[in-house]
Biopython code that builds the backbone (N, CA, C, O; Angstrom):
import numpy as np
from Bio.PDB.StructureBuilder import StructureBuilder

atoms = [
    (1, "MET", "N", (-0.240, -3.736, -2.154)),
    (1, "MET", "CA", (0.407, -3.364, -1.475)),
    (1, "MET", "C", (-0.253, -2.511, -0.827)),
    (1, "MET", "O", (-0.801, -1.507, -1.281)),
    (2, "THR", "N", (-0.205, -3.149, 1.053)),
    (2, "THR", "CA", (-0.787, -2.186, 1.509)),
    (2, "THR", "C", (-0.492, -1.115, 3.127)),
    (2, "THR", "O", (-0.400, -1.706, 4.203)),
    (3, "ILE", "N", (-0.390, 0.251, 3.071)),
    (3, "ILE", "CA", (-0.020, 0.931, 3.637)),
    (3, "ILE", "C", (-0.620, 1.109, 4.848)),
    (3, "ILE", "O", (-1.714, 1.635, 5.052)),
    (4, "LYS", "N", (0.294, 0.558, 5.804)),
    (4, "LYS", "CA", (0.149, 0.656, 7.494)),
    (4, "LYS", "C", (-0.246, 2.404, 7.745)),
    (4, "LYS", "O", (0.213, 3.348, 7.103)),
    (5, "PHE", "N", (-1.255, 2.450, 8.905)),
    (5, "PHE", "CA", (-1.469, 4.003, 9.287)),
    (5, "PHE", "C", (-0.705, 4.271, 10.164)),
    (5, "PHE", "O", (-0.569, 5.478, 10.359)),
    (6, "GLU", "N", (0.109, 3.321, 11.058)),
    (6, "GLU", "CA", (1.331, 4.103, 11.745)),
    (6, "GLU", "C", (2.568, 4.612, 11.052)),
    (6, "GLU", "O", (3.223, 5.506, 11.586)),
    (7, "ASP", "N", (3.120, 3.825, 9.283)),
    (7, "ASP", "CA", (3.684, 3.795, 8.569)),
    (7, "ASP", "C", (3.260, 5.660, 8.130)),
    (7, "ASP", "O", (3.984, 6.652, 8.215)),
    (8, "ASP", "N", (1.887, 5.537, 7.690)),
    (8, "ASP", "CA", (2.001, 6.997, 7.053)),
    (8, "ASP", "C", (1.783, 7.762, 7.735)),
    (8, "ASP", "O", (1.675, 8.853, 7.175)),
    (9, "LEU", "N", (1.577, 7.788, 9.263)),
    (9, "LEU", "CA", (0.958, 8.508, 10.524)),
    (9, "LEU", "C", (3.058, 9.297, 10.553)),
    (9, "LEU", "O", (3.640, 10.369, 10.387)),
    (10, "ASN", "N", (3.279, 8.280, 10.781)),
    (10, "ASN", "CA", (5.195, 8.342, 11.022)),
    (10, "ASN", "C", (5.653, 9.288, 9.836)),
    (10, "ASN", "O", (6.259, 10.279, 10.243)),
    (11, "LYS", "N", (5.486, 9.201, 8.326)),
    (11, "LYS", "CA", (5.842, 9.949, 7.469)),
    (11, "LYS", "C", (5.382, 11.584, 7.182)),
    (11, "LYS", "O", (6.005, 12.456, 6.576)),
    (12, "GLN", "N", (4.128, 11.645, 7.815)),
    (12, "GLN", "CA", (3.387, 12.669, 7.415)),
    (12, "GLN", "C", (3.831, 13.543, 8.638)),
    (12, "GLN", "O", (3.794, 14.746, 8.380)),
    (13, "LEU", "N", (4.401, 13.109, 10.399)),
    (13, "LEU", "CA", (4.621, 13.403, 11.300)),
    (13, "LEU", "C", (6.207, 13.914, 10.809)),
    (13, "LEU", "O", (6.741, 14.399, 11.807)),
    (14, "GLN", "N", (6.890, 13.957, 9.938)),
    (14, "GLN", "CA", (8.074, 14.649, 9.511)),
    (14, "GLN", "C", (8.305, 16.211, 9.322)),
    (14, "GLN", "O", (9.207, 17.039, 9.445)),
    (15, "ASN", "N", (6.466, 16.106, 8.811)),
    (15, "ASN", "CA", (6.355, 17.652, 8.182)),
    (15, "ASN", "C", (5.471, 18.676, 9.749)),
    (15, "ASN", "O", (4.336, 18.494, 10.189)),
    (16, "PRO", "N", (6.374, 19.544, 10.159)),
    (16, "PRO", "CA", (6.104, 20.160, 11.069)),
    (16, "PRO", "C", (4.856, 20.993, 11.775)),
    (16, "PRO", "O", (4.497, 21.417, 12.874)),
    (17, "GLU", "N", (4.357, 20.924, 10.104)),
    (17, "GLU", "CA", (2.820, 21.667, 10.674)),
    (17, "GLU", "C", (1.776, 20.520, 10.706)),
    (17, "GLU", "O", (0.667, 20.510, 11.240)),
    (18, "PHE", "N", (2.409, 19.562, 10.002)),
    (18, "PHE", "CA", (1.298, 18.301, 10.324)),
    (18, "PHE", "C", (1.485, 18.306, 12.287)),
    (18, "PHE", "O", (0.562, 18.548, 13.064)),
    (19, "GLN", "N", (2.777, 18.005, 12.638)),
    (19, "GLN", "CA", (2.611, 17.936, 13.917)),
    (19, "GLN", "C", (2.103, 18.809, 14.860)),
    (19, "GLN", "O", (1.487, 18.495, 15.878)),
    (20, "LYS", "N", (2.467, 20.221, 14.375)),
    (20, "LYS", "CA", (1.480, 20.911, 15.156)),
    (20, "LYS", "C", (-0.218, 20.654, 15.423)),
    (20, "LYS", "O", (-0.774, 20.514, 16.512)),
    (21, "GLU", "N", (-0.872, 20.643, 13.972)),
    (21, "GLU", "CA", (-2.170, 20.351, 13.961)),
    (21, "GLU", "C", (-2.480, 19.031, 14.586)),
    (21, "GLU", "O", (-3.289, 19.070, 15.514)),
    (22, "TRP", "N", (-1.884, 17.625, 14.180)),
    (22, "TRP", "CA", (-1.720, 16.464, 15.366)),
    (22, "TRP", "C", (-1.791, 16.794, 17.026)),
    (22, "TRP", "O", (-2.335, 16.048, 17.840)),
    (23, "ILE", "N", (-1.261, 17.807, 17.282)),
    (23, "ILE", "CA", (-1.272, 17.822, 18.675)),
    (23, "ILE", "C", (-2.426, 18.973, 18.976)),
    (23, "ILE", "O", (-2.754, 19.051, 20.160)),
    (24, "ARG", "N", (-3.076, 19.866, 18.061)),
    (24, "ARG", "CA", (-3.736, 20.518, 18.567)),
    (24, "ARG", "C", (-4.858, 20.022, 18.361)),
    (24, "ARG", "O", (-5.710, 20.592, 19.044)),
    (25, "GLN", "N", (-5.310, 19.113, 17.650)),
    (25, "GLN", "CA", (-5.863, 18.631, 17.287)),
    (25, "GLN", "C", (-6.645, 17.721, 18.669)),
    (25, "GLN", "O", (-7.803, 17.746, 19.086)),
    (26, "THR", "N", (-5.373, 16.915, 19.135)),
    (26, "THR", "CA", (-5.783, 15.756, 19.728)),
    (26, "THR", "C", (-5.918, 16.831, 21.333)),
    (26, "THR", "O", (-6.463, 16.271, 22.284)),
    (27, "ILE", "N", (-5.599, 17.774, 21.466)),
    (27, "ILE", "CA", (-5.835, 18.613, 22.520)),
    (27, "ILE", "C", (-7.677, 19.087, 22.383)),
    (27, "ILE", "O", (-8.589, 18.973, 23.202)),
    (28, "MET", "N", (-7.662, 19.415, 21.537)),
    (28, "MET", "CA", (-8.959, 19.547, 21.382)),
    (28, "MET", "C", (-9.910, 18.609, 21.729)),
    (28, "MET", "O", (-10.937, 18.937, 22.322)),
    (29, "ASP", "N", (-9.660, 17.458, 21.410)),
    (29, "ASP", "CA", (-10.222, 15.882, 21.370)),
    (29, "ASP", "C", (-10.692, 15.767, 22.811)),
    (29, "ASP", "O", (-11.823, 15.548, 23.245)),
    (30, "TYR", "N", (-9.343, 16.002, 23.554)),
    (30, "TYR", "CA", (-9.275, 15.834, 25.075)),
    (30, "TYR", "C", (-10.244, 16.623, 25.859)),
    (30, "TYR", "O", (-10.899, 16.247, 26.832)),
    (31, "ALA", "N", (-10.235, 17.669, 25.338)),
    (31, "ALA", "CA", (-10.745, 18.943, 26.179)),
    (31, "ALA", "C", (-12.552, 18.427, 26.137)),
    (31, "ALA", "O", (-13.321, 18.701, 27.058)),
    (32, "GLN", "N", (-12.983, 17.622, 24.834)),
    (32, "GLN", "CA", (-14.171, 17.454, 24.466)),
    (32, "GLN", "C", (-14.470, 16.234, 25.092)),
    (32, "GLN", "O", (-15.416, 16.305, 25.877)),
    (33, "ASP", "N", (-13.872, 14.995, 24.956)),
    (33, "ASP", "CA", (-14.039, 13.868, 25.554)),
    (33, "ASP", "C", (-13.180, 13.252, 26.749)),
    (33, "ASP", "O", (-13.492, 12.094, 27.028)),
    (34, "GLY", "N", (-12.428, 13.667, 27.304)),
    (34, "GLY", "CA", (-11.486, 13.526, 28.185)),
    (34, "GLY", "C", (-10.837, 11.804, 28.099)),
    (34, "GLY", "O", (-10.686, 10.875, 28.893)),
    (35, "ASP", "N", (-10.644, 12.000, 26.988)),
    (35, "ASP", "CA", (-9.572, 11.133, 26.248)),
    (35, "ASP", "C", (-8.113, 11.762, 26.502)),
    (35, "ASP", "O", (-7.594, 12.451, 25.624)),
    (36, "TYR", "N", (-7.490, 11.518, 27.676)),
    (36, "TYR", "CA", (-6.125, 11.647, 28.119)),
    (36, "TYR", "C", (-4.314, 11.057, 27.217)),
    (36, "TYR", "O", (-3.173, 11.491, 27.058)),
    (37, "CYS", "N", (-5.336, 9.576, 26.802)),
    (37, "CYS", "CA", (-4.601, 8.706, 25.992)),
    (37, "CYS", "C", (-4.074, 8.831, 25.022)),
    (37, "CYS", "O", (-2.914, 8.551, 24.719)),
    (38, "ALA", "N", (-5.539, 9.620, 23.967)),
    (38, "ALA", "CA", (-5.103, 10.136, 22.849)),
    (38, "ALA", "C", (-4.031, 11.132, 22.617)),
    (38, "ALA", "O", (-3.038, 11.312, 21.913)),
    (39, "PHE", "N", (-4.569, 11.563, 23.345)),
    (39, "PHE", "CA", (-3.225, 13.365, 23.627)),
    (39, "PHE", "C", (-2.078, 12.478, 24.250)),
    (39, "PHE", "O", (-1.580, 12.358, 23.131)),
    (40, "TYR", "N", (-1.468, 11.962, 24.816)),
    (40, "TYR", "CA", (-0.202, 11.954, 25.574)),
    (40, "TYR", "C", (0.269, 11.091, 24.212)),
    (40, "TYR", "O", (1.411, 11.398, 23.872)),
    (41, "SER", "N", (-0.373, 10.067, 23.350)),
    (41, "SER", "CA", (0.000, 9.352, 22.341)),
    (41, "SER", "C", (0.423, 10.284, 21.469)),
    (41, "SER", "O", (1.590, 10.143, 21.104)),
    (42, "ALA", "N", (-0.288, 11.368, 20.940)),
    (42, "ALA", "CA", (0.117, 12.452, 20.063)),
    (42, "ALA", "C", (1.900, 12.483, 20.549)),
    (42, "ALA", "O", (2.955, 12.235, 19.967)),
    (43, "LEU", "N", (1.613, 12.814, 21.564)),
    (43, "LEU", "CA", (2.710, 13.635, 22.282)),
    (43, "LEU", "C", (4.276, 12.377, 21.600)),
    (43, "LEU", "O", (5.279, 12.422, 20.889)),
    (44, "GLU", "N", (3.721, 11.709, 22.199)),
    (44, "GLU", "CA", (5.050, 10.580, 22.025)),
    (44, "GLU", "C", (5.562, 10.547, 20.276)),
    (44, "GLU", "O", (6.585, 10.885, 19.681)),
    (45, "GLN", "N", (4.480, 10.057, 19.948)),
    (45, "GLN", "CA", (4.274, 10.082, 18.504)),
    (45, "GLN", "C", (5.355, 11.433, 18.022)),
    (45, "GLN", "O", (6.348, 11.090, 17.381)),
    (46, "VAL", "N", (5.234, 12.481, 18.226)),
    (46, "VAL", "CA", (5.796, 13.522, 17.866)),
    (46, "VAL", "C", (7.357, 13.553, 18.230)),
    (46, "VAL", "O", (8.289, 13.657, 17.433)),
    (47, "ILE", "N", (7.413, 13.447, 19.499)),
    (47, "ILE", "CA", (8.655, 13.002, 20.013)),
    (47, "ILE", "C", (9.532, 12.022, 19.367)),
    (47, "ILE", "O", (10.742, 12.125, 19.163)),
    (48, "LYS", "N", (8.670, 10.966, 19.048)),
    (48, "LYS", "CA", (9.449, 10.045, 17.968)),
    (48, "LYS", "C", (10.191, 10.430, 16.504)),
    (48, "LYS", "O", (11.280, 10.138, 16.010)),
    (49, "ALA", "N", (9.396, 10.985, 16.203)),
    (49, "ALA", "CA", (8.986, 11.823, 14.879)),
    (49, "ALA", "C", (10.478, 12.306, 14.775)),
    (49, "ALA", "O", (11.227, 12.029, 13.838)),
    (50, "ARG", "N", (10.884, 13.263, 16.150)),
    (50, "ARG", "CA", (11.863, 14.448, 16.043)),
    (50, "ARG", "C", (13.350, 13.768, 16.818)),
    (50, "ARG", "O", (14.505, 14.185, 16.726)),
    (51, "THR", "N", (12.912, 12.798, 17.447)),
    (51, "THR", "CA", (14.334, 12.215, 18.264)),
    (51, "THR", "C", (13.609, 10.707, 19.366)),
    (51, "THR", "O", (12.584, 10.026, 19.412)),
    (52, "SER", "N", (14.644, 10.801, 19.935)),
    (52, "SER", "CA", (14.181, 9.368, 20.951)),
    (52, "SER", "C", (13.401, 9.990, 21.813)),
    (52, "SER", "O", (13.113, 11.152, 21.528)),
    (53, "VAL", "N", (12.873, 9.431, 23.029)),
    (53, "VAL", "CA", (12.077, 9.321, 23.989)),
    (53, "VAL", "C", (12.908, 10.063, 25.209)),
    (53, "VAL", "O", (12.562, 11.148, 25.675)),
    (54, "LYS", "N", (14.185, 9.228, 25.702)),
    (54, "LYS", "CA", (15.320, 9.399, 26.071)),
    (54, "LYS", "C", (16.038, 10.743, 26.005)),
    (54, "LYS", "O", (16.494, 11.440, 26.911)),
    (55, "GLN", "N", (16.009, 10.936, 24.514)),
    (55, "GLN", "CA", (16.949, 12.356, 24.154)),
    (55, "GLN", "C", (16.048, 13.358, 24.367)),
    (55, "GLN", "O", (16.681, 14.348, 24.734)),
    (56, "PHE", "N", (14.992, 13.561, 24.319)),
    (56, "PHE", "CA", (14.027, 14.464, 24.697)),
    (56, "PHE", "C", (13.808, 14.385, 26.261)),
    (56, "PHE", "O", (13.864, 15.470, 26.839)),
    (57, "ALA", "N", (13.593, 13.380, 26.953)),
    (57, "ALA", "CA", (13.251, 13.419, 28.608)),
    (57, "ALA", "C", (15.015, 14.252, 28.944)),
    (57, "ALA", "O", (15.119, 15.166, 29.762)),
    (58, "GLU", "N", (15.985, 13.817, 28.305)),
    (58, "GLU", "CA", (17.285, 15.023, 28.481)),
    (58, "GLU", "C", (17.364, 15.980, 28.262)),
    (58, "GLU", "O", (18.153, 16.701, 28.873)),
    (59, "GLN", "N", (16.476, 16.486, 27.153)),
    (59, "GLN", "CA", (16.494, 17.894, 26.523)),
    (59, "GLN", "C", (15.673, 18.632, 27.584)),
    (59, "GLN", "O", (16.241, 19.607, 28.076)),
    (60, "VAL", "N", (14.392, 18.338, 28.047)),
    (60, "VAL", "CA", (13.199, 19.023, 28.713)),
    (60, "VAL", "C", (13.969, 19.236, 30.298)),
    (60, "VAL", "O", (13.507, 20.148, 30.984)),
    (61, "GLY", "N", (15.288, 18.299, 30.961)),
    (61, "GLY", "CA", (15.143, 18.195, 31.944)),
    (61, "GLY", "C", (13.985, 17.586, 32.478)),
    (61, "GLY", "O", (13.120, 18.209, 33.095)),
    (62, "MET", "N", (13.958, 16.089, 32.192)),
    (62, "MET", "CA", (12.725, 15.046, 32.878)),
    (62, "MET", "C", (13.409, 13.781, 33.026)),
    (62, "MET", "O", (14.469, 13.519, 32.458)),
    (63, "ASN", "N", (12.691, 12.888, 33.915)),
    (63, "ASN", "CA", (12.751, 11.965, 33.846)),
    (63, "ASN", "C", (12.482, 11.045, 33.087)),
    (63, "ASN", "O", (11.305, 10.962, 32.736)),
    (64, "ARG", "N", (13.551, 9.947, 32.521)),
    (64, "ARG", "CA", (12.785, 9.147, 31.884)),
    (64, "ARG", "C", (12.236, 8.051, 31.660)),
    (64, "ARG", "O", (12.010, 7.451, 30.609)),
    (65, "VAL", "N", (12.079, 7.873, 32.471)),
    (65, "VAL", "CA", (10.911, 6.716, 33.218)),
    (65, "VAL", "C", (9.706, 7.939, 33.346)),
    (65, "VAL", "O", (8.575, 7.734, 32.905)),
    (66, "GLN", "N", (10.025, 9.023, 33.896)),
    (66, "GLN", "CA", (8.562, 9.767, 34.630)),
    (66, "GLN", "C", (7.798, 10.304, 33.135)),
    (66, "GLN", "O", (6.580, 10.439, 33.024)),
    (67, "LEU", "N", (8.572, 10.511, 32.285)),
    (67, "LEU", "CA", (7.991, 10.468, 30.851)),
    (67, "LEU", "C", (7.577, 9.863, 30.424)),
    (67, "LEU", "O", (6.379, 10.123, 30.316)),
    (68, "ILE", "N", (8.029, 8.503, 29.755)),
    (68, "ILE", "CA", (7.216, 7.332, 29.690)),
    (68, "ILE", "C", (6.118, 6.898, 30.167)),
    (68, "ILE", "O", (5.111, 6.609, 29.520)),
    (69, "ASP", "N", (6.315, 6.816, 31.653)),
    (69, "ASP", "CA", (4.763, 6.789, 32.343)),
    (69, "ASP", "C", (3.501, 8.025, 31.538)),
    (69, "ASP", "O", (2.321, 7.741, 31.333)),
    (70, "ILE", "N", (3.984, 9.010, 31.291)),
    (70, "ILE", "CA", (3.198, 10.081, 31.128)),
    (70, "ILE", "C", (2.378, 9.547, 29.906)),
    (70, "ILE", "O", (1.171, 9.332, 29.795)),
    (71, "LEU", "N", (3.589, 9.378, 28.879)),
    (71, "LEU", "CA", (3.127, 9.141, 27.784)),
    (71, "LEU", "C", (2.412, 8.358, 27.436)),
    (71, "LEU", "O", (1.585, 8.521, 26.539)),
    (72, "HIS", "N", (2.662, 6.900, 28.361)),
    (72, "HIS", "CA", (1.631, 5.479, 28.185)),
    (72, "HIS", "C", (0.428, 6.051, 29.104)),
    (72, "HIS", "O", (-0.596, 5.388, 28.939)),
    (73, "GLY", "N", (0.320, 6.869, 29.818)),
    (73, "GLY", "CA", (-1.102, 6.856, 30.168)),
    (73, "GLY", "C", (-1.089, 6.705, 31.494)),
    (73, "GLY", "O", (-1.928, 7.369, 32.103)),
    (74, "LYS", "N", (-0.132, 5.786, 32.329)),
    (74, "LYS", "CA", (0.161, 5.675, 33.726)),
    (74, "LYS", "C", (0.046, 6.658, 35.023)),
    (74, "LYS", "O", (-0.260, 6.454, 36.197)),
    (75, "THR", "N", (0.454, 7.896, 34.236)),
    (75, "THR", "CA", (0.252, 9.442, 35.121)),
    (75, "THR", "C", (-0.724, 10.041, 34.541)),
    (75, "THR", "O", (-0.471, 10.823, 33.625)),
    (76, "LYS", "N", (-2.480, 9.728, 35.080)),
    (76, "LYS", "CA", (-3.501, 10.354, 34.928)),
    (76, "LYS", "C", (-3.703, 11.407, 35.004)),
    (76, "LYS", "O", (-4.638, 11.923, 34.391)),
    (77, "ALA", "N", (-2.821, 12.135, 35.853)),
    (77, "ALA", "CA", (-2.935, 13.640, 36.271)),
    (77, "ALA", "C", (-1.615, 14.297, 36.050)),
    (77, "ALA", "O", (-1.111, 14.499, 37.155)),
    (78, "PRO", "N", (-0.955, 14.654, 35.226)),
    (78, "PRO", "CA", (-0.070, 15.444, 35.545)),
    (78, "PRO", "C", (0.354, 16.699, 35.546)),
    (78, "PRO", "O", (-0.781, 17.161, 35.426)),
    (79, "SER", "N", (0.652, 17.120, 35.561)),
    (79, "SER", "CA", (0.563, 18.743, 36.572)),
    (79, "SER", "C", (0.607, 19.917, 34.659)),
    (79, "SER", "O", (0.998, 19.351, 33.637)),
    (80, "LEU", "N", (0.273, 21.022, 34.632)),
    (80, "LEU", "CA", (-0.059, 21.380, 34.344)),
    (80, "LEU", "C", (1.343, 21.944, 33.243)),
    (80, "LEU", "O", (1.661, 22.032, 32.057)),
    (81, "GLN", "N", (1.783, 22.188, 34.484)),
    (81, "GLN", "CA", (3.659, 22.736, 34.506)),
    (81, "GLN", "C", (4.598, 21.173, 34.193)),
    (81, "GLN", "O", (5.826, 21.178, 34.105)),
    (82, "THR", "N", (4.068, 20.380, 34.106)),
    (82, "THR", "CA", (4.660, 19.072, 33.498)),
    (82, "THR", "C", (4.489, 19.279, 31.543)),
    (82, "THR", "O", (5.252, 19.473, 30.597)),
    (83, "ILE", "N", (2.631, 19.042, 31.819)),
    (83, "ILE", "CA", (2.690, 19.490, 30.223)),
    (83, "ILE", "C", (3.130, 20.308, 29.263)),
    (83, "ILE", "O", (3.378, 20.078, 28.080)),
    (84, "SER", "N", (3.229, 21.669, 30.140)),
    (84, "SER", "CA", (3.614, 23.146, 29.467)),
    (84, "SER", "C", (5.526, 23.014, 29.326)),
    (84, "SER", "O", (6.141, 23.755, 28.560)),
    (85, "LYS", "N", (6.093, 22.167, 30.029)),
    (85, "LYS", "CA", (7.715, 21.728, 29.785)),
    (85, "LYS", "C", (6.958, 20.541, 28.762)),
    (85, "LYS", "O", (6.486, 21.453, 28.085)),
    (86, "ILE", "N", (6.604, 19.699, 28.291)),
    (86, "ILE", "CA", (6.697, 18.844, 27.295)),
    (86, "ILE", "C", (6.492, 19.806, 25.753)),
    (86, "ILE", "O", (7.044, 19.852, 24.654)),
    (87, "LEU", "N", (5.396, 20.471, 26.428)),
    (87, "LEU", "CA", (4.926, 20.937, 24.831)),
    (87, "LEU", "C", (6.342, 22.295, 24.491)),
    (87, "LEU", "O", (6.791, 22.508, 23.365)),
    (88, "ASN", "N", (6.770, 22.983, 25.686)),
    (88, "ASN", "CA", (7.872, 23.931, 25.557)),
    (88, "ASN", "C", (8.766, 23.099, 24.992)),
    (88, "ASN", "O", (9.232, 23.616, 23.977)),
    (89, "GLY", "N", (9.207, 22.020, 25.219)),
    (89, "GLY", "CA", (10.589, 21.017, 24.703)),
    (89, "GLY", "C", (10.288, 20.739, 22.625)),
    (89, "GLY", "O", (11.058, 20.555, 21.683)),
    (90, "LEU", "N", (9.099, 20.829, 22.732)),
    (90, "LEU", "CA", (8.314, 20.682, 21.475)),
    (90, "LEU", "C", (8.545, 22.026, 20.640)),
    (90, "LEU", "O", (8.610, 22.001, 19.411)),
    (91, "GLY", "N", (8.656, 23.102, 21.323)),
    (91, "GLY", "CA", (8.605, 24.362, 20.851)),
    (91, "GLY", "C", (7.277, 24.942, 20.359)),
    (91, "GLY", "O", (7.127, 25.645, 19.360)),
    (92, "TYR", "N", (6.051, 24.410, 21.485)),
    (92, "TYR", "CA", (4.785, 24.810, 21.390)),
    (92, "TYR", "C", (4.603, 25.593, 22.584)),
    (92, "TYR", "O", (5.306, 25.511, 23.591)),
    (93, "THR", "N", (3.387, 26.536, 22.371)),
    (93, "THR", "CA", (2.990, 27.009, 24.175)),
    (93, "THR", "C", (1.448, 26.683, 24.137)),
    (93, "THR", "O", (0.941, 26.158, 23.146)),
    (94, "LEU", "N", (0.854, 26.959, 25.062)),
    (94, "LEU", "CA", (0.205, 26.912, 25.778)),
    (94, "LEU", "C", (-0.849, 28.246, 25.650)),
    (94, "LEU", "O", (-0.612, 29.234, 26.344)),
    (95, "SER", "N", (-1.966, 28.231, 24.779)),
    (95, "SER", "CA", (-2.821, 29.484, 24.715)),
    (95, "SER", "C", (-4.151, 29.184, 25.211)),
    (95, "SER", "O", (-4.581, 28.034, 25.113)),
    (96, "ILE", "N", (-4.841, 30.105, 25.732)),
    (96, "ILE", "CA", (-6.434, 29.735, 25.811)),
    (96, "ILE", "C", (-6.831, 31.027, 24.946)),
    (96, "ILE", "O", (-6.255, 32.116, 24.944)),
    (97, "GLU", "N", (-8.022, 30.613, 24.170)),
    (97, "GLU", "CA", (-9.026, 31.214, 23.678)),
    (97, "GLU", "C", (-10.118, 30.995, 23.752)),
    (97, "GLU", "O", (-10.430, 29.881, 24.173)),
    (98, "LEU", "N", (-11.324, 32.082, 23.328)),
    (98, "LEU", "CA", (-12.597, 32.450, 23.976)),
    (98, "LEU", "C", (-13.230, 31.635, 22.930)),
    (98, "LEU", "O", (-12.962, 31.607, 21.729)),
    (99, "LYS", "N", (-14.209, 30.907, 23.658)),
    (99, "LYS", "CA", (-15.143, 30.122, 22.654)),
    (99, "LYS", "C", (-15.897, 31.328, 21.914)),
    (99, "LYS", "O", (-16.182, 32.457, 22.314)),
    (100, "SER", "N", (-16.148, 30.591, 20.520)),
    (100, "SER", "CA", (-17.365, 31.365, 19.718)),
    (100, "SER", "C", (-18.619, 31.575, 19.954)),
    (100, "SER", "O", (-19.055, 30.547, 20.473)),
    (101, "ALA", "N", (-19.218, 32.147, 19.880)),
    (101, "ALA", "CA", (-20.707, 32.044, 20.451)),
    (101, "ALA", "C", (-21.751, 30.934, 19.599)),
    (101, "ALA", "O", (-22.917, 30.782, 19.960)),
]
sb = StructureBuilder()
sb.init_structure("model")
sb.init_model(0)
sb.init_chain("A")
sb.init_seg("    ")
for serial, (resi, resn, name, xyz) in enumerate(atoms, 1):
    if name == "N":
        sb.init_residue(resn, " ", resi, " ")
    sb.init_atom(name, np.array(xyz, "f"), 0.0, 1.0, " ", f" {name:<3s}", serial, name[0])
structure = sb.get_structure()
């Protein structure tokens, strides 16, 4: 019996601490390699682990189609305000830390 990566990830994403780390890591990866698609995909996976994209969009006051376009990388440069709205809706906040030397 084989376990698909997506099935295993979905199971792990039921854990709020794992969700937080998953998003944190993809933000760090995005900052290093510029791969916004992985970051947006992580946001979508966490949203779907909690609720539907439609319900989440309603909850945060966004247009569902606009949110889907962001999550699927069709909106290449959503505003910081929009990303903050999504993260806030998930219960997170952005913060800035000084790099260690």
